[in-house]
N, C-alpha and C positions, 0 to 999 in steps of 0.2 A: 582495542575495540573487540566487542563480543558480537558474534554473529551466529545465525542459524538459518538454514534453508530447508525448503520442502517443496514437494510437487503436489499439485492438485489435479484431479482428473477432469475438472470442468463440469461435472454432472451436478445433479440435485444435491444440495448440502455443502457444496464446495465453499460457499461464502461463509457459512457458519463455521466450517472447519478452519478457514483462514483466520477468522476472528479468534477462535479457540487457540490456535497456534500462537497468535500474537500475544494473547494474555499469558499463556504458559511461558513464552519466551521472556516477557517482562518480569514475571514472577521469579523465574530462574535467575535472571540477571541480578535482581535485587537480593536473592538469597546467596548467590555465589560471589558477588563482586561489590565493591564499595560504591554502588550507584543507587540513587533514589529516583523513582519515577513518580512524579506528582499525579494525582487522580485525573486532572484535566489532560495530561499527556497520554495517559492510558486510554481515556475516552477518544481523544483525537487519533491515536494510533489505530484503534479498532475501526473508527470511522473511515480513515484513509485506506486501510486494508480492505474494508468492505467495498468501498467505491471502486478502487483499482481492480480488485478481483472480479467484481460484478461486470465491469467493462470488458475485462479480458475474457470472461466466460461467455459474455453476450456476443462479442464481435470476432473472436478468434477461435478457429478450430483447434482441437487438441489440448494438450496439457498446459497448465499455467504454473510457472515457477515463481516462488516467493522467497525472498531473502530479507531477513530482519537484522539490523545492525544497531548497536547502541554504543555510544562513547560517553564521556563525562559531560558532553555538551548537547547531544541530540540523538534522536531515534531516526534511523533511515529505513524506509519501507521501499523495497525494490520488487517490482513485478515484471516478469517477462511473459510475453505471449507470442504466438506465431504470426499474427497479423502485421505486415510491414507498414500499414497505414499509420502515420503519425497523427494522433488525435489533436484537435485544436479546441481551446476553450472558446465556447460560443459566447456571444454578447448576452448580457443579462436580459431575460424576457420573463416577466412575472406571469404571462399567459401561457408559456410553454409548459407542457406536462412532461416531466421526465427530462433526461439528457442534461442534468445539472451536475453530474458526478465530478467531472474534471474541474468545473467552477468551484465546487466545494473543496476539493483537494487543494487547488491553488490558493484558496482563501485561508485555509487553516495551516498551510505549510510555509516554512521559512524559505525553502527552495523547492523547485520542481524541475526535473531534468527528463528529457525524452531523448533516447538514443536509438537510432536504427542499428540493428544487428544484421549479420549475414542472413539470418533467418529471423524475421519478426522484429520486435522492438523491446526495449527495456525502459521502464518508467521508474524514476526514483523520486520520492518525496521525503523531505527532511523536516522533522518536528523538533524544535528546540526543547530542552529539558527545563529551561528557566522561564 
């Protein structure tokens, strides 16, 4: 398994930085290891990173930690923030403006795990490579 982690300050530009780190990670994984990342997986990885980091920056004070992992089967996106509140996927509502991020992540991920930590929580989304 290949992995990389980084910290985001949570300020302006952190979501774009997170997407940039995700693309750079996938590029490096393909260059250095015998793994191929299809275009749709790249797009989904950026989407999931964007949604999870947006939620962390919006609802949790302080830094956001992101870890990306890739194996021959999947890409894992792990986001930690300091808010202990475990988010819940809300019921679909076409009239609701916003707050669809976790719905989107759940819909495009093979697995979605939320773990409470001694401080905050860790959310892991898995996107299959096939």
